[in-house]
PyMOL Python script that loads the backbone (N, CA, C, O; Angstrom):
from pymol import cmd

cmd.read_pdbstr("""\
ATOM      1  N   MET A   1       0.679  -0.985  -0.273  1.00  0.00           N
ATOM      2  CA  MET A   1      -0.009  -0.115  -0.051  1.00  0.00           C
ATOM      3  C   MET A   1       0.883   1.211  -0.111  1.00  0.00           C
ATOM      4  O   MET A   1       2.008   1.067   0.368  1.00  0.00           O
ATOM      5  N   ALA A   2       0.625   2.280  -0.536  1.00  0.00           N
ATOM      6  CA  ALA A   2       1.520   3.411  -1.373  1.00  0.00           C
ATOM      7  C   ALA A   2       1.358   4.779  -0.151  1.00  0.00           C
ATOM      8  O   ALA A   2       0.408   5.559  -0.089  1.00  0.00           O
ATOM      9  N   LEU A   3       2.097   4.768   0.386  1.00  0.00           N
ATOM     10  CA  LEU A   3       0.973   6.240   1.392  1.00  0.00           C
ATOM     11  C   LEU A   3       0.527   7.100   0.648  1.00  0.00           C
ATOM     12  O   LEU A   3       0.988   7.290  -0.478  1.00  0.00           O
ATOM     13  N   PRO A   4      -0.447   7.767   1.150  1.00  0.00           N
ATOM     14  CA  PRO A   4      -1.292   8.824   0.260  1.00  0.00           C
ATOM     15  C   PRO A   4      -0.437   9.489   0.326  1.00  0.00           C
ATOM     16  O   PRO A   4       0.488   9.407   1.133  1.00  0.00           O
ATOM     17  N   LYS A   5      -0.688  10.801  -1.076  1.00  0.00           N
ATOM     18  CA  LYS A   5      -0.238  12.274  -1.132  1.00  0.00           C
ATOM     19  C   LYS A   5      -1.018  13.317  -0.897  1.00  0.00           C
ATOM     20  O   LYS A   5      -2.205  13.213  -1.207  1.00  0.00           O
ATOM     21  N   VAL A   6      -0.483  14.665  -0.243  1.00  0.00           N
ATOM     22  CA  VAL A   6      -0.412  15.448   0.158  1.00  0.00           C
ATOM     23  C   VAL A   6      -1.317  16.635  -1.306  1.00  0.00           C
ATOM     24  O   VAL A   6      -1.919  17.688  -1.093  1.00  0.00           O
ATOM     25  N   SER A   7      -1.142  16.113  -2.350  1.00  0.00           N
ATOM     26  CA  SER A   7      -2.125  16.733  -3.244  1.00  0.00           C
ATOM     27  C   SER A   7      -3.413  16.664  -3.467  1.00  0.00           C
ATOM     28  O   SER A   7      -4.284  17.418  -3.900  1.00  0.00           O
ATOM     29  N   GLU A   8      -3.295  14.941  -2.841  1.00  0.00           N
ATOM     30  CA  GLU A   8      -4.924  14.848  -2.880  1.00  0.00           C
ATOM     31  C   GLU A   8      -5.340  14.930  -1.750  1.00  0.00           C
ATOM     32  O   GLU A   8      -6.402  14.309  -1.765  1.00  0.00           O
ATOM     33  N   ILE A   9      -5.172  15.301  -0.796  1.00  0.00           N
ATOM     34  CA  ILE A   9      -5.966  16.178   0.162  1.00  0.00           C
ATOM     35  C   ILE A   9      -6.241  17.287   0.206  1.00  0.00           C
ATOM     36  O   ILE A   9      -7.154  17.743   0.894  1.00  0.00           O
ATOM     37  N   ARG A  10      -5.446  17.975  -0.575  1.00  0.00           N
ATOM     38  CA  ARG A  10      -5.860  19.592  -1.046  1.00  0.00           C
ATOM     39  C   ARG A  10      -6.645  19.796  -1.843  1.00  0.00           C
ATOM     40  O   ARG A  10      -7.002  20.974  -1.848  1.00  0.00           O
ATOM     41  N   GLU A  11      -7.203  19.060  -2.701  1.00  0.00           N
ATOM     42  CA  GLU A  11      -8.474  18.861  -2.934  1.00  0.00           C
ATOM     43  C   GLU A  11      -9.825  18.472  -2.557  1.00  0.00           C
ATOM     44  O   GLU A  11     -10.898  18.392  -3.154  1.00  0.00           O
ATOM     45  N   LEU A  12      -9.496  18.296  -1.589  1.00  0.00           N
ATOM     46  CA  LEU A  12     -10.824  17.788  -0.805  1.00  0.00           C
ATOM     47  C   LEU A  12     -11.856  18.841  -0.138  1.00  0.00           C
ATOM     48  O   LEU A  12     -11.147  19.345   0.734  1.00  0.00           O
ATOM     49  N   SER A  13     -12.960  19.383  -0.058  1.00  0.00           N
ATOM     50  CA  SER A  13     -13.449  20.437   0.693  1.00  0.00           C
ATOM     51  C   SER A  13     -12.998  19.909   2.464  1.00  0.00           C
ATOM     52  O   SER A  13     -12.420  19.029   3.101  1.00  0.00           O
ATOM     53  N   ASP A  14     -13.711  21.109   2.593  1.00  0.00           N
ATOM     54  CA  ASP A  14     -13.273  21.424   4.172  1.00  0.00           C
ATOM     55  C   ASP A  14     -14.128  20.218   4.782  1.00  0.00           C
ATOM     56  O   ASP A  14     -13.552  19.218   5.211  1.00  0.00           O
ATOM     57  N   GLN A  15     -15.224  20.315   4.802  1.00  0.00           N
ATOM     58  CA  GLN A  15     -16.403  19.224   4.876  1.00  0.00           C
ATOM     59  C   GLN A  15     -15.787  17.623   4.996  1.00  0.00           C
ATOM     60  O   GLN A  15     -16.049  16.859   5.926  1.00  0.00           O
ATOM     61  N   GLU A  16     -15.035  17.353   3.997  1.00  0.00           N
ATOM     62  CA  GLU A  16     -14.585  16.073   3.596  1.00  0.00           C
ATOM     63  C   GLU A  16     -13.541  15.992   4.619  1.00  0.00           C
ATOM     64  O   GLU A  16     -13.533  15.058   5.422  1.00  0.00           O
ATOM     65  N   LEU A  17     -12.512  17.076   4.636  1.00  0.00           N
ATOM     66  CA  LEU A  17     -11.690  17.156   5.033  1.00  0.00           C
ATOM     67  C   LEU A  17     -11.591  16.584   6.643  1.00  0.00           C
ATOM     68  O   LEU A  17     -10.811  15.701   7.002  1.00  0.00           O
ATOM     69  N   SER A  18     -12.665  17.367   7.619  1.00  0.00           N
ATOM     70  CA  SER A  18     -13.066  16.704   8.600  1.00  0.00           C
ATOM     71  C   SER A  18     -13.480  15.663   8.527  1.00  0.00           C
ATOM     72  O   SER A  18     -13.404  14.991   9.555  1.00  0.00           O
ATOM     73  N   GLU A  19     -13.960  15.181   7.590  1.00  0.00           N
ATOM     74  CA  GLU A  19     -14.364  13.812   8.146  1.00  0.00           C
ATOM     75  C   GLU A  19     -13.150  13.111   8.081  1.00  0.00           C
ATOM     76  O   GLU A  19     -12.744  12.694   9.166  1.00  0.00           O
ATOM     77  N   GLN A  20     -12.458  12.869   7.079  1.00  0.00           N
ATOM     78  CA  GLN A  20     -11.681  12.159   6.812  1.00  0.00           C
ATOM     79  C   GLN A  20     -10.224  12.124   8.220  1.00  0.00           C
ATOM     80  O   GLN A  20      -9.468  11.170   8.404  1.00  0.00           O
ATOM     81  N   ILE A  21     -10.220  13.085   8.788  1.00  0.00           N
ATOM     82  CA  ILE A  21      -9.973  13.531  10.621  1.00  0.00           C
ATOM     83  C   ILE A  21     -10.354  12.377  11.211  1.00  0.00           C
ATOM     84  O   ILE A  21      -9.618  11.463  11.584  1.00  0.00           O
ATOM     85  N   VAL A  22     -11.806  12.469  11.297  1.00  0.00           N
ATOM     86  CA  VAL A  22     -12.189  11.615  11.961  1.00  0.00           C
ATOM     87  C   VAL A  22     -12.527  10.024  12.006  1.00  0.00           C
ATOM     88  O   VAL A  22     -12.771   9.304  12.974  1.00  0.00           O
ATOM     89  N   ALA A  23     -12.454   9.727  10.605  1.00  0.00           N
ATOM     90  CA  ALA A  23     -12.737   8.728  10.292  1.00  0.00           C
ATOM     91  C   ALA A  23     -10.458   7.996  10.651  1.00  0.00           C
ATOM     92  O   ALA A  23     -10.149   6.929  11.180  1.00  0.00           O
ATOM     93  N   ALA A  24      -9.588   8.951  10.176  1.00  0.00           N
ATOM     94  CA  ALA A  24      -8.365   8.511  10.605  1.00  0.00           C
ATOM     95  C   ALA A  24      -7.895   7.847  12.684  1.00  0.00           C
ATOM     96  O   ALA A  24      -7.219   6.969  13.221  1.00  0.00           O
ATOM     97  N   LYS A  25      -8.778   8.957  13.083  1.00  0.00           N
ATOM     98  CA  LYS A  25      -9.006   9.294  14.273  1.00  0.00           C
ATOM     99  C   LYS A  25      -9.342   7.803  14.924  1.00  0.00           C
ATOM    100  O   LYS A  25      -8.624   7.119  15.654  1.00  0.00           O
ATOM    101  N   LYS A  26     -10.816   7.500  14.359  1.00  0.00           N
ATOM    102  CA  LYS A  26     -11.086   6.192  14.628  1.00  0.00           C
ATOM    103  C   LYS A  26     -10.880   4.731  14.511  1.00  0.00           C
ATOM    104  O   LYS A  26     -11.255   3.732  15.126  1.00  0.00           O
ATOM    105  N   GLN A  27      -9.823   5.105  13.046  1.00  0.00           N
ATOM    106  CA  GLN A  27      -9.212   3.523  12.494  1.00  0.00           C
ATOM    107  C   GLN A  27      -7.743   3.693  13.608  1.00  0.00           C
ATOM    108  O   GLN A  27      -7.078   2.657  13.652  1.00  0.00           O
ATOM    109  N   LEU A  28      -7.386   4.467  14.180  1.00  0.00           N
ATOM    110  CA  LEU A  28      -6.433   4.712  15.030  1.00  0.00           C
ATOM    111  C   LEU A  28      -6.473   3.776  16.351  1.00  0.00           C
ATOM    112  O   LEU A  28      -5.875   2.850  16.898  1.00  0.00           O
ATOM    113  N   PHE A  29      -7.643   4.690  16.500  1.00  0.00           N
ATOM    114  CA  PHE A  29      -8.505   3.417  17.647  1.00  0.00           C
ATOM    115  C   PHE A  29      -8.189   2.296  17.619  1.00  0.00           C
ATOM    116  O   PHE A  29      -7.256   1.638  18.080  1.00  0.00           O
ATOM    117  N   ASP A  30      -9.476   2.009  16.736  1.00  0.00           N
ATOM    118  CA  ASP A  30      -9.356   0.639  16.065  1.00  0.00           C
ATOM    119  C   ASP A  30      -8.556  -0.265  16.254  1.00  0.00           C
ATOM    120  O   ASP A  30      -8.844  -1.332  16.796  1.00  0.00           O
ATOM    121  N   LEU A  31      -7.096   0.150  15.693  1.00  0.00           N
ATOM    122  CA  LEU A  31      -5.667  -0.753  15.333  1.00  0.00           C
ATOM    123  C   LEU A  31      -5.189  -0.610  17.168  1.00  0.00           C
ATOM    124  O   LEU A  31      -4.414  -1.435  17.653  1.00  0.00           O
ATOM    125  N   ARG A  32      -5.693   0.365  17.887  1.00  0.00           N
ATOM    126  CA  ARG A  32      -4.673   0.227  19.303  1.00  0.00           C
ATOM    127  C   ARG A  32      -5.754  -1.373  19.648  1.00  0.00           C
ATOM    128  O   ARG A  32      -5.403  -2.534  19.858  1.00  0.00           O
ATOM    129  N   PHE A  33      -6.931  -0.822  19.584  1.00  0.00           N
ATOM    130  CA  PHE A  33      -7.821  -1.969  20.536  1.00  0.00           C
ATOM    131  C   PHE A  33      -7.721  -3.405  19.922  1.00  0.00           C
ATOM    132  O   PHE A  33      -7.961  -4.409  20.592  1.00  0.00           O
ATOM    133  N   GLN A  34      -7.357  -3.438  18.625  1.00  0.00           N
ATOM    134  CA  GLN A  34      -6.806  -5.067  18.080  1.00  0.00           C
ATOM    135  C   GLN A  34      -5.541  -5.097  18.679  1.00  0.00           C
ATOM    136  O   GLN A  34      -5.287  -6.239  19.063  1.00  0.00           O
ATOM    137  N   LYS A  35      -4.461  -4.127  18.960  1.00  0.00           N
ATOM    138  CA  LYS A  35      -3.162  -4.591  19.598  1.00  0.00           C
ATOM    139  C   LYS A  35      -3.252  -5.139  20.746  1.00  0.00           C
ATOM    140  O   LYS A  35      -2.646  -6.108  21.205  1.00  0.00           O
ATOM    141  N   ALA A  36      -4.347  -4.212  21.370  1.00  0.00           N
ATOM    142  CA  ALA A  36      -4.505  -4.956  22.701  1.00  0.00           C
ATOM    143  C   ALA A  36      -5.250  -5.672  23.301  1.00  0.00           C
ATOM    144  O   ALA A  36      -5.408  -5.777  24.518  1.00  0.00           O
ATOM    145  N   THR A  37      -5.829  -6.291  22.314  1.00  0.00           N
ATOM    146  CA  THR A  37      -6.702  -7.574  22.728  1.00  0.00           C
ATOM    147  C   THR A  37      -5.823  -8.911  21.527  1.00  0.00           C
ATOM    148  O   THR A  37      -6.260 -10.062  21.494  1.00  0.00           O
ATOM    149  N   ARG A  38      -4.690  -8.506  20.716  1.00  0.00           N
ATOM    150  CA  ARG A  38      -3.953  -9.313  19.916  1.00  0.00           C
ATOM    151  C   ARG A  38      -3.993  -9.606  19.154  1.00  0.00           C
ATOM    152  O   ARG A  38      -3.183 -10.389  18.661  1.00  0.00           O
ATOM    153  N   GLN A  39      -5.218  -9.021  18.478  1.00  0.00           N
ATOM    154  CA  GLN A  39      -5.984  -9.744  17.418  1.00  0.00           C
ATOM    155  C   GLN A  39      -4.799  -9.259  16.037  1.00  0.00           C
ATOM    156  O   GLN A  39      -4.370 -10.093  15.241  1.00  0.00           O
ATOM    157  N   LEU A  40      -4.424  -7.760  15.993  1.00  0.00           N
ATOM    158  CA  LEU A  40      -3.824  -7.145  14.911  1.00  0.00           C
ATOM    159  C   LEU A  40      -2.542  -7.921  14.394  1.00  0.00           C
ATOM    160  O   LEU A  40      -1.800  -8.550  15.149  1.00  0.00           O
ATOM    161  N   GLU A  41      -2.341  -7.794  12.858  1.00  0.00           N
ATOM    162  CA  GLU A  41      -1.581  -8.790  12.331  1.00  0.00           C
ATOM    163  C   GLU A  41      -0.839  -7.763  11.476  1.00  0.00           C
ATOM    164  O   GLU A  41       0.288  -8.062  11.080  1.00  0.00           O
ATOM    165  N   LYS A  42      -1.284  -6.767  11.209  1.00  0.00           N
ATOM    166  CA  LYS A  42      -0.558  -5.709  10.456  1.00  0.00           C
ATOM    167  C   LYS A  42      -0.305  -4.936  11.100  1.00  0.00           C
ATOM    168  O   LYS A  42      -1.145  -4.075  11.359  1.00  0.00           O
ATOM    169  N   THR A  43       1.067  -4.892  11.693  1.00  0.00           N
ATOM    170  CA  THR A  43       1.476  -3.313  12.358  1.00  0.00           C
ATOM    171  C   THR A  43       2.197  -2.076  11.949  1.00  0.00           C
ATOM    172  O   THR A  43       2.458  -1.076  12.618  1.00  0.00           O
ATOM    173  N   HIS A  44       2.510  -2.407  10.493  1.00  0.00           N
ATOM    174  CA  HIS A  44       2.389  -1.053   9.201  1.00  0.00           C
ATOM    175  C   HIS A  44       1.471  -0.102   9.349  1.00  0.00           C
ATOM    176  O   HIS A  44       1.730   0.995   8.855  1.00  0.00           O
ATOM    177  N   GLN A  45       0.532  -0.241   9.868  1.00  0.00           N
ATOM    178  CA  GLN A  45      -0.563  -0.396   9.202  1.00  0.00           C
ATOM    179  C   GLN A  45      -0.717   1.257  10.484  1.00  0.00           C
ATOM    180  O   GLN A  45      -1.303   2.301  10.198  1.00  0.00           O
ATOM    181  N   PHE A  46      -0.157   1.023  11.507  1.00  0.00           N
ATOM    182  CA  PHE A  46      -0.161   2.529  12.506  1.00  0.00           C
ATOM    183  C   PHE A  46       0.507   3.099  12.054  1.00  0.00           C
ATOM    184  O   PHE A  46      -0.001   4.219  12.009  1.00  0.00           O
ATOM    185  N   GLY A  47       1.832   3.128  11.433  1.00  0.00           N
ATOM    186  CA  GLY A  47       2.503   4.308  10.498  1.00  0.00           C
ATOM    187  C   GLY A  47       2.013   4.626   9.521  1.00  0.00           C
ATOM    188  O   GLY A  47       2.147   5.791   9.148  1.00  0.00           O
ATOM    189  N   HIS A  48       1.105   3.492   8.590  1.00  0.00           N
ATOM    190  CA  HIS A  48       0.031   4.144   7.928  1.00  0.00           C
ATOM    191  C   HIS A  48      -0.798   4.975   8.228  1.00  0.00           C
ATOM    192  O   HIS A  48      -0.657   5.974   7.522  1.00  0.00           O
ATOM    193  N   VAL A  49      -1.730   5.076   9.043  1.00  0.00           N
ATOM    194  CA  VAL A  49      -2.671   5.816   9.460  1.00  0.00           C
ATOM    195  C   VAL A  49      -2.105   7.182  10.296  1.00  0.00           C
ATOM    196  O   VAL A  49      -2.674   8.250  10.073  1.00  0.00           O
ATOM    197  N   ARG A  50      -1.334   7.150  10.956  1.00  0.00           N
ATOM    198  CA  ARG A  50      -0.567   7.932  11.264  1.00  0.00           C
ATOM    199  C   ARG A  50      -0.325   9.312  10.791  1.00  0.00           C
ATOM    200  O   ARG A  50      -0.549  10.443  11.222  1.00  0.00           O
ATOM    201  N   HIS A  51       0.457   8.561   9.282  1.00  0.00           N
ATOM    202  CA  HIS A  51       1.230   9.544   8.659  1.00  0.00           C
ATOM    203  C   HIS A  51      -0.166  10.535   7.756  1.00  0.00           C
ATOM    204  O   HIS A  51      -0.278  11.668   7.286  1.00  0.00           O
ATOM    205  N   ARG A  52      -0.950   9.420   7.879  1.00  0.00           N
ATOM    206  CA  ARG A  52      -2.131   9.994   6.663  1.00  0.00           C
ATOM    207  C   ARG A  52      -2.893  11.016   7.785  1.00  0.00           C
ATOM    208  O   ARG A  52      -3.096  12.155   7.365  1.00  0.00           O
ATOM    209  N   LEU A  53      -3.256  10.773   8.928  1.00  0.00           N
ATOM    210  CA  LEU A  53      -3.720  11.802   9.687  1.00  0.00           C
ATOM    211  C   LEU A  53      -2.844  12.850   9.883  1.00  0.00           C
ATOM    212  O   LEU A  53      -3.315  13.982   9.768  1.00  0.00           O
ATOM    213  N   ALA A  54      -1.355  12.693  10.227  1.00  0.00           N
ATOM    214  CA  ALA A  54      -0.572  14.231  10.218  1.00  0.00           C
ATOM    215  C   ALA A  54      -0.999  14.604   8.718  1.00  0.00           C
ATOM    216  O   ALA A  54      -1.848  15.491   8.813  1.00  0.00           O
ATOM    217  N   GLN A  55      -0.818  14.366   7.688  1.00  0.00           N
ATOM    218  CA  GLN A  55      -1.151  15.081   6.536  1.00  0.00           C
ATOM    219  C   GLN A  55      -2.855  16.021   6.287  1.00  0.00           C
ATOM    220  O   GLN A  55      -3.149  17.160   5.925  1.00  0.00           O
ATOM    221  N   LEU A  56      -3.543  14.948   6.662  1.00  0.00           N
ATOM    222  CA  LEU A  56      -4.958  15.876   7.211  1.00  0.00           C
ATOM    223  C   LEU A  56      -5.135  17.483   8.022  1.00  0.00           C
ATOM    224  O   LEU A  56      -5.732  18.558   7.970  1.00  0.00           O
ATOM    225  N   MET A  57      -4.164  16.725   8.743  1.00  0.00           N
ATOM    226  CA  MET A  57      -4.372  18.151  10.283  1.00  0.00           C
ATOM    227  C   MET A  57      -3.351  18.987   9.648  1.00  0.00           C
ATOM    228  O   MET A  57      -3.440  20.143  10.060  1.00  0.00           O
ATOM    229  N   THR A  58      -2.085  18.761   8.497  1.00  0.00           N
ATOM    230  CA  THR A  58      -1.639  19.544   8.351  1.00  0.00           C
ATOM    231  C   THR A  58      -2.603  20.506   7.253  1.00  0.00           C
ATOM    232  O   THR A  58      -2.746  21.728   7.282  1.00  0.00           O
ATOM    233  N   VAL A  59      -3.064  19.744   6.509  1.00  0.00           N
ATOM    234  CA  VAL A  59      -3.579  20.784   5.585  1.00  0.00           C
ATOM    235  C   VAL A  59      -4.714  21.748   6.006  1.00  0.00           C
ATOM    236  O   VAL A  59      -4.902  22.877   5.554  1.00  0.00           O
ATOM    237  N   GLU A  60      -5.591  20.970   7.150  1.00  0.00           N
ATOM    238  CA  GLU A  60      -6.507  21.841   7.607  1.00  0.00           C
ATOM    239  C   GLU A  60      -5.943  22.994   8.722  1.00  0.00           C
ATOM    240  O   GLU A  60      -6.539  24.015   9.063  1.00  0.00           O
ATOM    241  N   ARG A  61      -4.483  22.473   9.233  1.00  0.00           N
ATOM    242  CA  ARG A  61      -4.048  23.954   9.739  1.00  0.00           C
ATOM    243  C   ARG A  61      -3.617  25.376   8.855  1.00  0.00           C
ATOM    244  O   ARG A  61      -3.693  26.585   9.075  1.00  0.00           O
ATOM    245  N   GLU A  62      -3.087  24.452   7.652  1.00  0.00           N
ATOM    246  CA  GLU A  62      -2.819  25.460   6.427  1.00  0.00           C
ATOM    247  C   GLU A  62      -4.057  26.423   6.701  1.00  0.00           C
ATOM    248  O   GLU A  62      -4.139  27.589   7.089  1.00  0.00           O
ATOM    249  N   ARG A  63      -5.074  25.360   6.303  1.00  0.00           N
ATOM    250  CA  ARG A  63      -6.491  26.153   5.497  1.00  0.00           C
ATOM    251  C   ARG A  63      -6.721  27.505   6.622  1.00  0.00           C
ATOM    252  O   ARG A  63      -7.024  28.601   6.150  1.00  0.00           O
ATOM    253  N   GLN A  64      -6.590  27.368   7.804  1.00  0.00           N
ATOM    254  CA  GLN A  64      -6.963  28.325   9.240  1.00  0.00           C
ATOM    255  C   GLN A  64      -6.372  29.372   9.216  1.00  0.00           C
ATOM    256  O   GLN A  64      -6.781  30.511   9.443  1.00  0.00           O
ATOM    257  N   LEU A  65      -4.779  28.776   8.763  1.00  0.00           N
ATOM    258  CA  LEU A  65      -3.997  30.075   8.781  1.00  0.00           C
ATOM    259  C   LEU A  65      -4.210  31.117   7.414  1.00  0.00           C
ATOM    260  O   LEU A  65      -3.781  32.263   7.283  1.00  0.00           O
ATOM    261  N   GLU A  66      -5.003  30.323   6.478  1.00  0.00           N
ATOM    262  CA  GLU A  66      -4.961  31.350   5.451  1.00  0.00           C
ATOM    263  C   GLU A  66      -6.110  32.197   5.782  1.00  0.00           C
ATOM    264  O   GLU A  66      -6.182  33.416   5.628  1.00  0.00           O
ATOM    265  N   SER A  67      -7.204  31.226   6.363  1.00  0.00           N
ATOM    266  CA  SER A  67      -8.441  32.124   6.564  1.00  0.00           C
ATOM    267  C   SER A  67      -8.392  33.326   7.975  1.00  0.00           C
ATOM    268  O   SER A  67      -9.259  34.184   8.136  1.00  0.00           O
ATOM    269  N   ALA A  68      -7.592  33.200   8.583  1.00  0.00           N
ATOM    270  CA  ALA A  68      -7.149  34.224   9.790  1.00  0.00           C
ATOM    271  C   ALA A  68      -6.686  35.190   9.468  1.00  0.00           C
ATOM    272  O   ALA A  68      -7.183  36.273   9.776  1.00  0.00           O
ATOM    273  N   LYS A  69      -5.298  35.037   8.555  1.00  0.00           N
ATOM    274  CA  LYS A  69      -4.306  35.566   7.393  1.00  0.00           C
ATOM    275  C   LYS A  69      -5.504  36.770   6.536  1.00  0.00           C
ATOM    276  O   LYS A  69      -5.494  37.998   6.462  1.00  0.00           O
ATOM    277  N   ALA A  70      -6.518  35.645   5.953  1.00  0.00           N
ATOM    278  CA  ALA A  70      -7.272  36.463   5.268  1.00  0.00           C
ATOM    279  C   ALA A  70      -7.825  37.689   5.755  1.00  0.00           C
ATOM    280  O   ALA A  70      -7.521  38.819   5.371  1.00  0.00           O
ATOM    281  N   GLY A  71      -8.907  37.287   6.888  1.00  0.00           N
ATOM    282  CA  GLY A  71      -9.414  38.556   7.910  1.00  0.00           C
ATOM    283  C   GLY A  71      -8.232  39.127   8.480  1.00  0.00           C
ATOM    284  O   GLY A  71      -8.503  40.304   8.721  1.00  0.00           O
ATOM    285  N   ALA A  72      -7.445  38.957   8.702  1.00  0.00           N
ATOM    286  CA  ALA A  72      -6.467  40.277   9.237  1.00  0.00           C
ATOM    287  C   ALA A  72      -6.305  41.301   8.115  1.00  0.00           C
ATOM    288  O   ALA A  72      -6.429  42.525   8.157  1.00  0.00           O
ATOM    289  N   ASP A  73      -5.910  40.256   6.810  1.00  0.00           N
ATOM    290  CA  ASP A  73      -5.854  41.689   5.660  1.00  0.00           C
ATOM    291  C   ASP A  73      -6.879  42.126   5.838  1.00  0.00           C
ATOM    292  O   ASP A  73      -6.477  43.289   5.866  1.00  0.00           O
ATOM    293  N   LYS A  74      -8.158  42.243   6.029  1.00  0.00           N
ATOM    294  CA  LYS A  74      -9.607  42.726   6.154  1.00  0.00           C
ATOM    295  C   LYS A  74      -9.806  43.961   6.641  1.00  0.00           C
ATOM    296  O   LYS A  74     -10.337  44.872   6.006  1.00  0.00           O
ATOM    297  N   GLU A  75      -9.093  44.088   8.583  1.00  0.00           N
ATOM    298  CA  GLU A  75      -9.109  44.673   9.039  1.00  0.00           C
ATOM    299  C   GLU A  75      -8.037  46.063   8.911  1.00  0.00           C
ATOM    300  O   GLU A  75      -8.132  46.992   9.712  1.00  0.00           O
TER     301      GLU A  75
END
""", "prot")
cmd.dss("prot")
cmd.show_as("cartoon", "prot")
cmd.util.cbc("prot")
cmd.orient("prot")
């Protein structure tokens, strides 16, 4: 499984971005639960999901900073 590209994430709408962040956090929770119950077979998934979550949150933060800057420029 190839790691996702940031360019794909930047094409998402704000609503889709939020939904993807929630989904990634839920997936991490499920992976931790599987690890605790010794049902996890593919441990590399932790790295993939954490990487994806970091990308999603980075793009979300970039958008927040852009909107804050645009608001400050109007004043």
